[in-house]
C-alpha positions as CSV (number, residue, x, y, z in Angstrom):
1,M,-10.3,13.0,50.4
2,R,-6.2,14.0,50.8
3,R,-5.1,15.8,53.7
4,S,-3.8,18.6,51.3
5,A,-7.1,19.0,49.8
6,I,-8.5,19.7,52.4
7,E,-6.1,21.8,53.5
8,R,-6.9,23.9,50.5
9,L,-10.2,24.5,51.6
10,L,-9.3,25.9,54.7
11,P,-8.6,30.1,55.1
12,A,-5.6,31.3,54.2
13,A,-4.8,32.2,57.7
14,Y,-5.4,28.1,58.7
15,Q,-3.4,27.4,55.9
16,R,-0.3,29.0,56.8
17,A,-0.8,27.6,60.3
18,C,-1.0,24.2,59.2
19,V,2.5,22.7,59.3
20,P,3.7,19.4,60.4
21,G,3.7,19.0,63.8
22,S,0.9,21.2,64.9
23,V,-2.9,19.6,65.9
24,L,-4.3,21.1,63.1
25,W,-2.0,18.7,60.6
26,T,-3.1,15.8,62.8
27,L,-6.9,16.9,62.5
28,L,-6.4,16.7,58.9
29,D,-4.7,13.6,59.4
30,V,-7.8,12.0,61.3
31,M,-10.3,13.8,58.5
32,E,-8.6,11.8,55.8
33,A,-8.1,8.9,57.4
34,L,-12.3,9.3,58.5
35,H,-13.2,9.8,54.7
36,A,-11.1,7.0,53.1
37,P,-13.9,4.1,53.7
38,D,-16.8,6.3,52.5
39,E,-14.6,7.3,49.6
40,A,-13.9,3.6,49.0
41,I,-17.4,3.0,49.0
42,L,-18.5,6.1,46.4
43,A,-15.3,4.6,43.5
44,E,-17.0,1.3,43.3
45,V,-20.8,2.5,43.3
46,D,-21.6,1.6,40.1
47,A,-20.9,-2.0,41.7
48,L,-23.9,-1.3,43.8
49,F,-26.0,-1.4,40.6
50,D,-24.6,-4.4,38.4
51,P,-26.3,-6.8,38.9
52,Y,-23.1,-9.2,38.5
53,R,-21.3,-7.7,41.1
54,A,-23.7,-5.8,43.5
55,P,-23.4,-7.8,47.0
56,D,-26.5,-10.8,47.3
57,G,-28.4,-8.9,49.7
58,L,-29.1,-5.7,47.5
59,V,-29.8,-8.3,44.1
60,V,-33.5,-8.8,45.5
61,R,-33.7,-5.0,45.9
62,L,-32.9,-5.0,42.0
63,T,-35.2,-7.0,41.0
64,R,-38.0,-4.8,42.4
65,W,-36.2,-1.8,40.9
66,V,-36.4,-3.5,37.2
67,A,-40.3,-4.9,38.1
68,M,-39.1,-8.6,38.5
69,D,-39.9,-8.9,42.3
70,H,-43.0,-11.0,41.6
71,V,-40.4,-14.0,41.2
72,V,-39.4,-13.2,45.3
73,A,-42.3,-12.1,46.5
74,S,-43.2,-13.5,49.9
75,P,-45.7,-13.0,52.5
76,R,-42.9,-13.4,55.0
77,P,-39.9,-11.3,54.9
78,D,-37.9,-14.2,57.0
79,T,-38.9,-17.1,53.6
80,P,-36.2,-18.3,52.1
81,L,-35.3,-17.0,48.1
82,P,-37.3,-18.8,46.0
83,L,-34.6,-19.1,43.4
84,P,-30.4,-19.1,44.0
85,V,-29.0,-15.8,43.7
86,G,-27.2,-16.4,40.8
87,R,-30.9,-16.3,38.6
88,L,-32.2,-13.4,40.3
89,R,-28.8,-11.9,38.9
90,D,-30.0,-13.1,35.5
91,L,-32.9,-11.4,35.4
92,V,-32.3,-8.9,36.6
93,A,-29.7,-8.3,33.7
94,N,-32.3,-8.9,31.7
95,A,-35.2,-6.8,32.7
96,A,-35.4,-4.4,29.9
97,L,-35.0,-7.5,27.1
98,L,-38.2,-9.3,29.6
99,A,-39.9,-5.4,29.9
100,R,-40.2,-4.8,26.3
101,W,-41.3,-8.7,25.5
102,R,-43.7,-8.9,28.4
103,G,-47.1,-10.6,27.6
104,T,-45.7,-12.6,24.6
105,P,-44.5,-15.7,24.3
106,Y,-41.2,-15.2,23.7
107,G,-41.3,-13.1,26.8
108,I,-42.8,-15.5,28.8
109,R,-40.3,-18.5,27.8
110,R,-37.1,-16.4,28.3
111,A,-38.3,-15.2,32.1
112,L,-39.0,-19.3,32.4
113,E,-35.5,-20.0,31.0
114,L,-33.7,-17.3,33.0
115,A,-35.7,-18.0,36.3
116,T,-35.1,-21.6,36.5
117,G,-31.8,-22.1,34.6
118,M,-33.5,-24.5,31.8
119,S,-34.8,-24.9,28.4
120,G,-37.9,-26.8,26.8
121,F,-40.9,-24.3,27.7
122,A,-43.6,-23.9,24.8
123,I,-46.3,-21.4,24.9
124,D,-49.0,-22.4,23.2
125,E,-51.9,-20.2,21.8
126,P,-54.6,-22.4,20.7
127,A,-56.6,-21.4,18.3
128,E,-60.2,-23.1,19.4
129,Q,-59.6,-20.8,22.7
130,P,-58.7,-17.2,22.2
131,F,-57.1,-15.5,24.9
132,H,-56.1,-18.4,26.9
133,V,-52.4,-19.2,27.0
134,V,-51.1,-23.0,27.4
135,V,-47.6,-22.9,28.7
136,R,-45.9,-26.6,28.7
137,V,-43.4,-27.2,31.0
138,P,-40.3,-29.5,30.8
139,A,-40.6,-32.5,33.7
140,S,-37.6,-31.4,34.6
141,A,-38.7,-28.3,35.9
142,A,-41.2,-29.9,38.3
143,G,-39.7,-28.9,41.1
144,Q,-39.8,-25.4,40.3
145,L,-43.6,-25.3,39.6
146,A,-44.4,-22.2,42.3
147,V,-42.1,-20.2,41.0
148,I,-42.8,-20.7,37.4
149,T,-46.6,-20.9,38.2
150,R,-45.9,-16.8,39.4
151,I,-43.7,-16.2,36.5
152,V,-46.2,-16.9,34.2
153,E,-49.3,-15.2,36.1
154,A,-47.1,-12.4,36.4
155,E,-45.8,-11.8,32.4
156,K,-49.2,-13.5,30.5
157,P,-51.7,-10.7,29.2
158,A,-54.6,-9.4,31.7
159,S,-57.0,-10.7,28.9
160,T,-55.7,-14.0,29.1
161,T,-56.0,-17.1,31.1
162,V,-53.7,-20.1,31.7
163,E,-53.0,-23.3,32.3
164,I,-49.7,-25.0,32.8
165,V,-49.2,-28.1,31.8
166,L,-46.5,-30.4,33.1
167,E,-45.3,-32.5,30.4
168,E,-44.4,-36.3,31.0
169,E,-40.7,-37.2,31.3
170,S,-39.8,-39.1,28.1
171,S,-38.2,-42.9,28.7
């Protein structure tokens, strides 16, 4: 808040007494300086909620706000994140789409693609096994099976069983 704006909030007697060089003038200058950092934060507050502009430390919290916290859930707070922050930003940015398609083959596949940064996932629903889903994982995603399993368990319909199959590497 500018010194002049603060001055306008004062009673008329104080406004008349606020002249350059006075104690009140100096006090209002100090108040302006104290308000400046908070006002700078408030001017950019929307960046805190934008997954691509939020500070790295806030992105994990954003995943909780959009119900994608199962991706980063860990029993210990000092455990490193299972995904790079960029992948978490993508998940948060697409959370509305993922929520709309939750429990469907498209939703599961899209969540896996966003989380791993890879394509080639296949979701099968065998006709001979009702309420069962087979998730085929490309061989290139073998190193991320823990995260893939966590996502599939959270995204699949509650009434279904799931089988995660790692595809063979093609020669």
